[in-house]
C-alpha positions in Angstrom: -29.8 -8.2 27.1 -26.3 -8.9 26.3 -24.6 -7.8 23.0 -24.3 -10.6 20.1 -22.3 -10.5 17.3 -24.1 -9.2 14.1 -25.3 -12.1 11.8 -24.5 -10.4 8.7 -20.9 -9.5 9.9 -20.5 -13.3 10.6 -21.6 -14.1 7.2 -19.2 -11.7 5.6 -16.3 -12.9 7.7 -17.2 -16.5 6.8 -17.3 -15.8 3.1 -14.0 -13.9 3.2 -12.3 -16.7 4.8 -13.6 -19.2 2.5 -12.7 -17.2 -0.5 -9.4 -15.9 0.8 -7.9 -18.2 3.6 -6.2 -16.1 6.4 -3.4 -18.8 6.6 -2.2 -17.7 2.9 -1.8 -14.0 3.9 1.3 -12.2 4.3 1.1 -11.0 7.6 4.7 -9.5 7.8 3.4 -6.2 7.0 -0.5 -5.9 7.5 -3.4 -7.1 9.9 -5.5 -9.9 8.5 -8.9 -10.8 9.4 -11.6 -9.3 11.5 -10.1 -6.5 13.4 -13.1 -4.8 15.0 -16.5 -6.3 15.4 -19.9 -4.8 15.5 -22.9 -6.0 17.6 -26.6 -6.6 16.5 -28.9 -4.2 18.3 -29.8 -5.7 21.7 -33.2 -4.3 21.5 -35.5 -6.0 18.7 -37.6 -2.8 18.9 -34.4 -0.7 17.9 -35.2 0.5 14.1 -31.5 -0.5 13.3 -32.6 -4.1 13.9 -34.7 -4.1 10.4 -32.1 -2.2 8.4 -30.7 -3.8 5.5 -27.0 -4.7 5.7 -24.6 -2.0 4.1 -20.9 -3.0 2.9 -18.4 -0.3 2.4 -15.5 -1.3 0.3 -12.3 0.6 0.6 -8.7 0.2 0.2 -7.6 1.8 3.5 -9.6 2.5 6.6 -8.9 6.2 7.3 -11.0 8.6 9.5 -12.8 9.9 6.3 -13.8 6.3 5.4 -14.8 5.8 9.1 -17.0 9.0 8.8 -18.6 7.8 5.6 -19.1 4.3 7.0 -21.1 6.2 10.2 -22.9 8.5 7.9 -24.2 5.5 5.6 -24.9 3.3 8.7 -22.5 0.5 7.3 -22.8 -2.7 8.8 -19.2 -3.8 7.7 -16.2 -2.2 6.1 -14.1 -4.3 3.9 -10.7 -2.8 3.2 -7.8 -4.1 1.1 -4.4 -2.6 0.9 -2.4 -3.5 -1.9 0.9 -1.7 -0.8 2.7 -2.1 2.5 2.2 0.6 4.9 4.6 3.7 4.6 6.2 2.9 7.9 7.8 -0.2 6.2 9.7 1.7 3.6 
């Protein structure tokens, strides 16, 4: 079986692009859009195939946030950074 994009991730990305068009973003200081995609379980018998989707919202994706997403089996992490990264100061 081949990996396929997770349908819930596709729905979230579509909704985000509709609400917040990427062409309006200031790309001079941050990455915009889908940065890392998860895939649906390849095996329909996999218990994760029936799991309800989980969205984790955060300002910044840090190692702690990633650990939390893994622990909570998050389907999607939606992050927003309102300040430029410190490397820009």
